[in-house]
C-alpha positions in Angstrom: -5.0 -9.4 -1.6 -1.5 -10.7 -2.3 1.2 -8.4 -0.9 4.9 -8.5 -1.7 7.7 -6.2 -0.7 10.3 -4.1 -2.5 13.1 -6.1 -0.7 13.7 -8.6 2.1 14.6 -5.9 4.6 11.3 -4.1 4.1 9.4 -7.4 4.4 11.2 -8.3 7.7 10.5 -4.8 9.1 6.8 -4.9 8.2 6.1 -8.5 9.2 8.2 -8.8 12.4 6.6 -7.0 15.3 9.9 -6.3 17.1 11.4 -4.8 13.9 8.3 -2.9 13.2 8.3 -1.2 16.6 12.0 -0.6 16.5 11.8 1.1 13.1 8.5 3.0 13.4 7.8 3.3 17.1 4.4 4.9 17.7 3.3 4.2 14.1 3.9 0.5 14.3 0.4 -0.5 15.5 -1.3 1.5 12.7 1.1 0.2 10.0 0.5 -3.4 11.1 -3.3 -2.8 11.1 -3.2 -1.4 7.5 -0.9 -4.2 6.3 -3.2 -6.9 7.7 -6.3 -5.2 6.4 -4.7 -5.0 2.9 -4.1 -8.8 3.1 -7.7 -9.4 4.0 -9.4 -7.5 1.2 -10.0 -9.1 -2.2 -9.0 -6.1 -4.3 -8.2 -2.4 -4.3 -11.7 -1.4 -5.0 -12.6 -2.3 -1.4 -9.9 0.0 -0.2 -11.1 2.8 -2.5 -14.4 2.8 -0.6 -12.7 3.5 2.8 -12.4 7.3 3.0 -10.0 7.3 5.9 -7.4 5.4 3.9 -7.4 8.0 1.0 -6.2 5.6 -1.7 -4.7 7.7 -4.5 -2.2 7.3 -7.3 0.9 9.5 -7.7 1.9 11.3 -10.8 5.1 12.9 -12.1 8.3 11.2 -11.0 6.3 8.8 -8.9 3.9 7.7 -11.6 2.9 4.1 -11.1 3.0 4.4 -7.3 -0.1 4.6 -5.1 -0.5 5.3 -1.4 -2.9 4.9 1.5 -2.8 6.9 4.7 -1.4 5.6 8.0 -1.4 8.7 10.3 -1.1 12.4 9.5 1.4 12.7 6.6 2.6 9.1 6.8 1.7 6.7 4.0 2.1 3.2 2.8 3.5 3.5 -0.8 2.9 0.7 -3.1 2.8 -0.4 -6.8 0.3 -2.6 -8.5 2.1 -6.0 -8.8 0.2 -7.5 -11.8 1.0 -7.9 -15.4 -0.8 -6.5 -17.2 -2.2 -3.8 -15.0 -6.0 -4.0 -15.5 -7.1 -0.9 -17.3 -10.6 0.5 -17.9 -11.8 1.8 -21.3 -11.3 5.4 -20.0 -7.6 4.7 -19.3 -8.0 4.4 -15.5 -7.1 1.4 -13.4 -9.8 -1.2 -12.9 -9.4 -1.4 -9.1 -11.8 -4.3 -8.7 -9.3 -6.4 -10.7 -6.2 -5.4 -8.8 -5.5 -8.3 -6.5 -1.7 -8.0 -5.9 0.5 -5.1 -4.7 4.1 -4.5 -3.8 4.8 -2.3 -0.8 7.7 0.0 -1.8 8.0 2.1 1.4 6.5 3.6 4.5 7.2 7.4 4.5 6.1 11.0 4.9 6.2 12.1 1.2 5.6 15.7 2.0 
């Protein structure tokens, strides 16, 4: 899957091992694993079949954002980075057609 980042700073933090460890310490290894795995899959449907990742969309003020679990309450928050977003007849997102995301943040949203 194609992955972009909200800004250059986030890209550097998530793609440079030293920056990743400096910023996220004990979470760094798991964050890197998730990012690399995201790059290796073809689409979001693959991720949706991995229960430990808990792929889910947000609503309310965060509508349009999605997340996957890293560890405990920590999540990779991202947006679908395609125009148009592939929509199913029932109004849901066609995850098998989502092949590009933009990572917005790494956070504990709780």
